[in-house]
N, C-alpha and C positions, 0 to 999 in steps of 0.2 A: 234231373228235375224237369217237370213239364213246363211248357211255356204258359204265359199268362192267359192265353186263349184256348188252352187245351180242354179236351172233354173232362179230364179229371178236375181241372180248376173250376170249370162251370158247375160240375156236380158238387164240389166242395162248398161253393158259395150258396148253392140252393139248399144243400143239406144243413149248412150252418144256420140258415134262417128257420128251416123246419125244426132243427134241434132246439133252437132258442124258444120257439113257440111251444114245442112239446114239453120241454122241461118246465116251463112256467105253469103248466097244468098241475104239477105236483106241489106247487107252492101255494099255501093258503087255499087248499082245495075244499073250501067251505060249502060248495054246492053239491058235494058228493056225500051220500050217506051209506055207511057200511054196516050191514047186519051180520052178526055172528050168532045165529040162533042157538047153536050148541053151547056157546059160552054165555048165553043170555045177555048179549051186548048189542047196543046200537051206537055206532061211532059217528059223530058229527064233528069234523075237524075244526079246530080253532084257528083264527087268523095267526099267521106266523109259523104254523107247523108245516112240515114238508114230508109228504108221503113218498116212500121209495118208489111206489108205482100207483098211479091213479086208476088203474084198471082193476076192478074188483075180482078177486079170485079166492078160492077156498080149497086149494089142492084138488081142483076139479077139471082139468089137470093143473092149471096155473096156480102157483103158490099165493098165499095171502101176504102181500107186502104192504098192506095198508097200515103202516107203522111209521113213526118218526124215529129213524135211526140217527144216533148222534153223529156217527162218522159220515154216513151218506148225506145227511143234511148239510154238514160242513163242506163237503165236496160240491154240492149244488150251490151253496151260498158263495163259494169262491168263484164258481163259474158265473154266477149272477153278477159278481163284481166285474168280470170281463165284459159282460153285456152292458153294464153301466158305463164302462170306459169306451165302448163302441158307440159312437154318436149315431150310427145308422140304425141302432136297435132301440125302439121305444117300448120299454116294458115296466116303467115305474119302479126300477130296480131299488132305488134308495128306500122307498116306502116299504117294499117287501123286506129289505134287510132290517129296517127298523122293527117291523112286526116280528121277524125272526128273533131279534135280540130280546124283545120283551117276552115272547113266548118261552124262550130258553131260560130267562131269569125266573119265570113263574114256576118252572119245574123244580127249582131249589126248595120249594115249599111242600113238595110231595112227601108223604109220610106213610109208609106201609103199615105202621103200627096201628093206624086207625081201622084197619080191616080186621084186626084180631077180634074174634068173638061175634062178628056181625053175621047177619043172615044172608049176605050176598051170594053165598055158595048154593043156597037151596034151589034156585031156578035153573042151575046149570045141569045140562043133560047128563044122565048117569054115565054114558060112554065117553063123555068129555072130561069127567072129573080127574081122570088119570093124567091129564095134561095141565092141571092147575097147580100153581105154586103152593107150597105149604105155608102155614101161618108164620113159621120161623123164618122162611126165606123172604116173605113179603115184609116182615117186621124189620128186617135188616136194611130195607130201602128207606133211609131217611138221612137228612143232613147231607154231608159231602158224598156219602155212598150212592146217592141218586145219580151222580155223574158217571158211575160205572155200570149203569143199568142196561147198556147196549142199545135199547130202544124203549120208547114209551108209545102209548096210543096218541093219535093226532088230536084227540080232544083234551090232551094234557093230563091224562090219568096214567097210573102205572099199568104196565103190561102184566096181566094176571097169569099168563101162560108160562110153563116151564121153558126156559131158554138159556143158552150158555151165558153165564155171568160169573164174574165181572169181566168187562171189556174196557180197557183203559185208553184206547186211542182216540175216543170221541172228544174229550176235553182238549187234548193237544191239537187236534185238527180244527176244532172250533176256535181256539186261541189264534192259530195261524191265520184263519180266515178273518177274524176280527182285526188283527194287526194289519193285514193287507188292505182291508177296507179303510182303515184309518189313513193310509197313505193315498187312497184314491178319492175319497169323498170328504166334504166338509160336513161335520156333524153339528147339529144344534145342541143346546145345552142339555136337553132331556136325553137325546140319544147318546151324547158323550158320557153322561153320568151312568146310564144303563149299560153301555158297552164296556166302560171301565170296570163296573162292578162284576160283570160276567167274566171279563178277561182276567181280573184278579183271582176270581174263584177257580177258573180253569188252570191258571198257572200254578196256583198253590196245590191243586189236586195233582197236577203232573209232577211237581217236585216231590210230593209226599209219596206217590205210588209207583214211580217208574221202575223201582227195583223189584216190584211184586209180580208174581206170576198172574197172568190173566188169559182170557181166550183171544185167539188170533183174529185177524181181519175177516176170516171166513167163518168164525164162530164154531170151530171144530175141536181145536186142541188147546189145552191149557199149558202155559209155559212162558218163557221169555222170547219175544218175537222181534225179528229185525224191523218189521214195519212199525210196530208200536214204539220201539225204542228210538227209531230214527225220527219219527215225527215228534216225539217228546223232546229230543235234542233240538230240533228246529224251533219248536214252540218256546223253549226256554232261552234259546239264543236270541230270538226276536224279542221275547219278553224282557230280556235283560236291558235292551235298548229302551224299551218303554219305561221300565222302572227308573232308568237313568233320567229320562225326561220328567218323571214325577218327582225327582229329587230323592229317590230311595236307593241310594248307592249300595247299601247292605244287601237288599233283595237282588239287585242287579248282579252283584258279585256271586251270590249264591246260585243264581240261575246259570251264569256262565260256567261256574265250577261243575255243576251237575251236567250241563250240556257237554262239556269236555270229557267228563267221566263216561258218559253214555257212548260217545264216539270211540273212546278207548275200548269199551266193552265190545262194540260192534267190530272193531278190528279183528277180534278173535272169532268172528263169524265167517271169516274167509276160509274156505276149504282149498288149501293149496293142492291137495291130491286130486281134487275133482274140478278145480278151476271155477268155482262160483261161491258167492256169498250164500251161506245157508240161511234159511228163513226162520228157523226156530230152534230153541233148546227146550225140550219138553220138561214139564214139572217132574215127571217120572224119570227123566234122563234116559228113557228108552230110545232106541234108534227110530228115526222117522223116515217114511217114504216120501215126505212132502218137503224135504229140505230145499230142493230146487223149485222155486215158487215165484210166480210173476209179482207177488206182493213186494219183493225186494225192489223191483223196477218201479212199482207204484210208490214205494217209499222215497226213492230218489226224486220222483216228480213232485210228490206232495210236499216234501220238505224243501225242495228247490234250493238246496245249498249250493254255494259257489266254491267250496274248498276243493282241495286236491283229492280227497277221499270221500266215499259215501255220497257221491254226486254224479252228475252226467259227465264230469271230467275224469272220473276214476276208471282207469283201465280195467280194474277188477269188476266194476259194474258192467262194462262193455263185454267182458268175458262171460259174465252171468247171463246177459241177454243172448249172447251167441249160443250158450248151452240150452237156454229155453227155446230158441228158434229150432235147434236141432231136435230137441225133444218132441215138440208139437208137429214139426215137419214129418217126423217118422210115425207119430202116434195117430194122427187124424186122417181118416180116409179122404176128407175134402181137400187135403193138401197134396194128394197124389195127382199127378197129371194136371195140375192147376194152371190156369192161364196167368194169374198174377205171379209176380216174382218173389213175393214174401209170404210166409205161411200165416194162416189163421192161428191165433194164440189163445191158450187156455190158462188154467191156474197152475196145476201141478200134475205129475204123472199119476195115472190111475184114478183120476177124479170120477166120481160116480153120481154126482148131483145132477139130476135130470139126464141130459145126454152126456154129462161129463165133458161137455164140448167146448167149443170156442166161445169166448166172451167178447162182446164188442169193446168193453173198456180195457180188456187185456191187449187186444190187437191195436187199439188206439194208443195204449200206453207205450207199446213198442215204437209206434210212429212218432209220438210226442218225444220220447227219449232221444230219437235220432235228431229231431228238429232242435231240441234244446242242446244237444251235444254240438250240433252245427253252430248254433249261436255262441256257445262257450268257446268253440275253436276259433271264432273270429277275434278273440282277444289274445290268441297265441302269438308269441314273438316272431316265430319263423314265417315271414311273408311268402317264402318260396313254397312252403307246404300248405299253408292255410287255404288258398282257393280250391285246391284239389280235394282237400279233406272236407271242406264245407260242402262241395258239390256232391261228393260221395254220400255223405250223411243225409243231405236233402233228398237225394234220389232214393236212398233206402227208406226214409220216412214216407216218401210218396208211394213206394211199393207196398208198404203196409196199408196206407190209405186206399190204394187200389183194391186190396183184398177186402177191406171193409165195404167198399163200393159194390163189389161183386155179390156180397151177401146181404146187402141192404135193399129191400123192395123199393119199387118206384115211388111209393108214397112216402118213403123216408122213415118208416117206423123202425125203432130199435128196441128189441126186448133185452133180456139179460144175456142169453146165449143164442148161438146158432149151431144146430146139431152137427156133431163131428162126422157123422156118416152122410147126411143128406143136405146140410146147410140150411134146413128149415128152422125158423125161429122157435126157441124153446124157453121154458121157465117164465119169469115175470115179464109181462108185456109192458111196453112204454116205460122202460126203466129210466128213472131220472138220472141215475149215475151214468148210464150209457150216453145220454145226451150231454151231460156235463163234461164227460171225457172227450166228446167230439169237439165241443166248444173250446176247451183248453188246448186240445191238439191243434186245432186250426189257428188259434192265436199264437202258439209257439211257432207254427209254420210261417205265419205272416211276419213275425219278428225276425226269424232267421233269413227269410227272403229279403226283407228290407235291409238287414245288416250286410248281406252278401252282395247287394247291388252296387 
């Protein structure tokens, strides 16, 4: 681990403040107007929406990420909580969280059936109509089904483009963020009522749909996915405590029973022959080349469980991370002859999206996993082993952070990817998730260092 005055430490603190400011530009980005002329749309974000990237793109070459993704927005709102807890960061976090809750609640009123038979398709350019959802698909988006929409427009309207749906991790992740915020902040009566209504809806959705096939975190494959199931279990486990507080013991018992069942299902995702947790079971039950996937590590972090399995304490999770390190160490040119001691990390083998390259949030996830594992090891009973184990994990986490530093420009900008051949940033610019991942990683590091002192 580096000393408090090391170059890495100084960079971390500088990048942390930059990441906080940069992430805030995606929250309630009401000053940005997005034109989609081919789709005959002009998007003016509403207060409380969170765009995945505030940099306008149209696959020219950057992708169009000017959408409010349920999962991404939950990740950002959870990082916003960390900024709220950090007294040195002044970003009006509670007000932004309040806006997010009310915006999210308003989405429950969306109803795709209202688009049937209307003339809204007429101005859409002829060569764009192939990308537009059918009336049948849009009409299915109403009531509880809206929570599985993957993403909506930041003006609070349904996304009219064809896109992988349903995706069921968003409500679980939002419920987790809401429950963590409840522990951190004092809500007034209005916010408490709104947050409780949203939380109740998200928990009910999770209980009802966790057994159903949906699209994965990358929106590519339909099936049952480790990430989706793990965050569902975490949401229901935390939600059970909340139901107990509301005096709703029956709901609490049901949530705990489902959470336990999900974890038993995930036990079967362990590949003893390959020594990793597989990321998915496809709806078709066909073999997948994406079984070894960083989403499993992200699941452990986002769920933040403290049990012996499916958490940073799980030796099988450590084995999964080791397999991922070996994969990307061998696969990416930027990891050959590198100065840093840890590899840049991607998603899965053979990724072809943009450069198919390293992701900031993937490499930061590896670092955060090490820091959280170090923190967990501080509770181990063996005092003889604990200091050495903590030190090793902290040093490993810092090695991944050093890799992130190597591929972060002096200005601190973080896109979605950095090219596996050249290290040049690729895909969506100024990705809010990248900044959120940096914030949560640094907070985990701070906690681990304080505990180890």
